[in-house]
N, C-alpha and C positions, 0 to 999 in steps of 0.2 A: 542468568540464564545459564546451566548447564549445558555446557557441548561436548561432545566424548571427543579426548585429544584426539586420536586413532585419525578422527575425521578436519582438523586444523593443518593445511599445508601452504609452507611461503611460495611467495610468488612465482618464484624463480625454479620452485618445482614443475609449479604448474605450468611451467609456459616448455618446460621437456616435456610431461606427460597430459599433458592435456585430453590427447585423444583418451586412452587407459582413463584418464578420469570419467571422462564423460561415459565410456561405457560403464565401471563402475557405478557411476551416479543414476545410470540406468536401470539396473540388472538391483540395485540395492533400495534406490528411490530416498539414501538418505544423503544426507544434506554434506555441502562439500564448504567448510571455510577457510579461505583468505586472507594471507597473513600478508603485508605489508610492511616495513621496516618495524617488524613486532608488534605489529597494531591490527588487529581485525580492520580487512578492506570489507572485503566482499562473501557474500554469502551466496553459492550456485547452486539452485534446489532441481527437482524433476519439473519439468512443466505442467504436468497438472496441478502442481500443487504453488508454482508460480499463477495458473488460470484461479485457482482456490480463492488466493489470496489479494489478486482483483478482486471478481468479484463481492469479497468480502469489505473489500474498503469504497467500492458504491454505495455496500448498502450501506454503512456508515455513514458516508456523505447526503441519503437516503434519509435516516433521522435524524442526522446537524438539519436539513433542510425544515424536517417533520416538525422538526421542536424549534423551528424558528416562526413557521408556520404559524403555530401552535403560538406560540409568545408575543404574536402579529395581532391572532383574533383574540386572546384575552383582555388588551388593549386596547383595541377598534375602538374607536370611538364617534359616533355616526354624528354629532352636530359638530366634529372640524372638517366634515367632509365639504367641499368648492364647490361648486353649481357649477356643470362642467357650460354650461352657454356664458354666464359671467366668464368663466377662463377661453374660451375657443374667439368670440367676440373682444378681448384685451388685447 
């Protein structure tokens, strides 16, 4: 992943310039990459992008569930069913 170096900010600078950074983020819509001990630690993104990413994550979960259901349906064997009356009486 390519990251624009002007959008990388050490956490100590962020602590001093948080309000200004949030304003710039709102104006530009560009994420800010936060460094802690010279390692990428976090990313600040506009709220709209955060919501979009959450919706994508939810969609991927639905796709996973869909795949699990399809797999179970494909491997379903009616002959392995247990009779409900036998189960509830035991």
